[in-house]
C-alpha positions, 0 to 999 in steps of 0.5 A: 500500500505504501508503495502504491501511495508513493507511486501515485504521489510521484505520478501526480508530481510528474503530472503537475510538473508537465502541466506547469512546464509543458513539453520539452522544446530543446529539439528546436534549439537549432542555432541562429542566423548570422548577425546582421550587425553588431557593435564593440564597445564604443561611445554609443554603446557606452551611452546606451549602457549607462542609460540601461544601468540607470533604469535598472538601478532605479529600484535598487534596494527597494522591497517588493511592493507598490512603491517599487512598481511605481518607481520602475514605471516612472524610470521607464516612462522617463527614458525618452524624455530627453530625446528628439522625436520627429513625430506628433503624439495625439491621445485617443478619445473617450470611448476608444482604446487607451493609447496615443496616435503617433503621426508624421508629415508623411503618414498614410492614414489607411495604413496602420500599425498597432504598437504594443510596448514592453516592460515585463507586463508591469511597466511601460506605456506609450510615453516610454516607447516614443523613440520606437513608435516615432521611428516606425512612424517616420520610416513606414509612413503608417499611422502608429497607434501605441496601446496603453494596455492594462498592467499587472498586478492591478489587472490580470495577466490576460487583461493585456491580451484582451486589450490588444485583441480589442485594440487591433479590431478597432484599429482596422476600422478607425483612424485618428479622424474617426471610422475608416477601414484600414487597407493594411494593418500590422502589429508590432511589439517589444519584449512583453509587447512582443509576447502580446503581439504573437498571442494576439495573432493566435487569438484572432486566428482561433476566433475567426476574426480578421488578422494582421497583415504582418507581425513584428516581434522585437526581442519578444518573450515567447515562453514564460516558463523561462526554461530555454538555455539562453536564460542562463547562458546570457544572464551575465551579458544581459544588462537589462534583464539579468538582474531583474530575472535573477531572483526567479532563476535562483528558485528551484524550477518547480517553485519558480513555475508554481510562482509563475502560475500564481502570477499568471493565474494559469499554467506558464505553459499555456499558449495564451501566456507562452505563444511559442507553445501554441499552434503556429500554423496559419499565421501572418508573416512574422519578423523577429529581431533579437540580440545574440547576447540577451536572455530572450535569444532562445525565445525568439529562436525557438519560435522561429524554428518551431514556426518554420517547421509548420511552414509559417512565413517567419524571419529571424534577424539577429544582432550581436552585442546589443542590449535588450530592445536596443531600438530604444537607443536609436540616437546612440546605436547605428544598429538600431537604425539598421533594425528599424530599416529592416522592420520598414522593409519587411512591412513594405514587402508584406504589403507589396507581395501579399505576405509571400515571403521567403525565409533564409535557411542559413543558420549557424550554431553559437 
């Protein structure tokens, strides 16, 4: 009887672990495309590094809680305050999704881009990501709508996904002047916003709603189980995420997964939280950009290899020695300009060729 009880307990523990962690995805650790660009230490990199360290140090020594969250939000929101931004910003109106339009002199209101900011689901706003949204507006000529989605912990983790899905549906039928059908509509997002971008496309497909014409994931978080190799291999080289995720990674895996399940109110392996683990077929063309030295490298690479295995039109672009979401430092890093131009070219190609994109087979181990 004792052996039976022990066996049942072990079986239950194994079942719980699988529910929390999901399938082993190491089969998709198949290397990375060679970097498009990279940077050694230079003046621009030093400035970007100092900015990252100032942001990550804003909450140093603070105990977890409301004050720490607010300090993090304030630090991220002010990161672009001293930047020169070549765009106009217009807040959405009452009754519309919360956010702001980002417009330039060459904006074509019939072409629209929903931008979903990063910030670990607890911070970030349209204001914090104006460097990115203004550059995208300038280079693409699209009317960019930066979404101000609901954040954790005031709201559930899925509230942000609901806001993104609803904002996209609204954007296809509205421009800054009012009701007007869009001719081309894309979604882009960075980090946590990249997660919401990819999860939104899967939700739109599964519910039979009009989907995006193209998707862009900048350093996206695709797997919140935090089980990929780069989570540990790149921890010391990731100035942005290394310190923030260190406490979680120090926990035993089962304890970490249980904590993540409590935060997300469901299994971390659920596709609505971890789009990597969902159905990746029948999706719009996807562009992923990631640094080879950041912790989310394998989130992007695994998504690329798994999506490509089911025939999805996905492209992965890597950059070497870049900070997480280096696009925030467009004035300091020429690699940010290259990355933005890559996004603009991708969106233009999707629009002109109807999403018939080819994916490079050239992949190297690292």
